[in-house]
C-alpha positions in Angstrom: 0.1 0.1 0.0 1.3 3.3 -0.9 2.2 6.2 1.8 -0.9 8.3 0.1 -3.4 5.3 0.2 -2.3 4.6 4.1 -3.1 8.3 4.9 -6.6 8.6 3.5 -8.3 10.1 0.6 -6.4 12.1 -2.0 -7.2 15.8 -2.5 -5.8 18.7 -4.6 -5.6 21.9 -2.7 -5.0 25.2 -4.2 -5.2 29.0 -2.7 -7.8 31.4 -4.4 -5.7 34.5 -4.0 -5.1 36.4 -7.1 -1.3 36.6 -6.6 -1.0 32.6 -5.8 1.8 30.6 -7.2 -0.1 27.5 -7.0 -2.8 27.5 -9.9 -2.6 23.8 -10.4 -2.4 23.0 -6.6 -0.9 20.5 -4.7 -1.9 16.6 -4.1 -2.1 15.8 -0.4 -3.8 12.8 1.2 -6.2 13.5 4.5 -9.0 12.0 6.0 -11.2 14.9 5.4 -11.6 18.2 3.4 -10.7 20.0 6.5 -7.7 17.6 7.4 -6.4 18.1 3.9 -6.6 21.9 4.1 -4.7 22.0 7.3 -2.0 19.7 5.8 -1.6 22.2 3.0 -1.3 25.3 5.2 1.3 23.3 7.4 3.4 22.2 4.4 3.4 25.5 2.4 4.2 29.0 3.0 1.3 31.1 2.9 0.7 35.0 2.9 -2.6 36.1 4.3 -4.6 38.4 2.1 -5.6 42.1 3.7 -8.1 40.6 5.9 -5.7 38.3 7.6 -7.3 35.2 5.9 -6.3 32.9 3.2 -9.0 31.0 1.0 -8.2 27.5 0.1 -10.3 25.2 -2.6 -10.1 21.5 -1.6 -10.9 19.0 -4.3 -11.7 15.2 -3.5 -9.8 13.4 -6.5 -12.0 10.4 -6.2 -15.4 11.9 -6.0 -14.9 15.2 -7.8 -16.6 17.3 -5.0 -15.0 20.6 -3.7 -15.3 22.7 -0.6 -13.7 26.2 0.0 -12.5 27.2 3.3 -11.4 30.6 4.7 -8.9 30.4 7.3 -7.4 33.1 9.5 -3.9 32.7 9.9 -3.5 34.6 13.2 -6.5 32.7 15.3 -6.8 29.4 13.2 -10.6 29.9 13.0 -12.1 28.1 9.9 -15.2 28.5 8.0 -16.7 27.6 4.7 -16.5 30.3 2.0 -19.5 32.6 2.0 -20.2 32.0 5.5 
């Protein structure tokens, strides 16, 4: 079994900032959409926008479902985009 398969589902994660350098995203394994978003932020240097938040789009490679999260980089507070 591969390392990815042992860690959970595969997700493609990318930031939704205009100046982001990851238009194609990064593939990470995680147990959930939220876990994948956190793993992405822990693994990559990110810069918050003017509101102190970053928005990430998490795409499940198996199901095709996507979720958008906005994350406050100072407090760690996370919410779905649009909430």
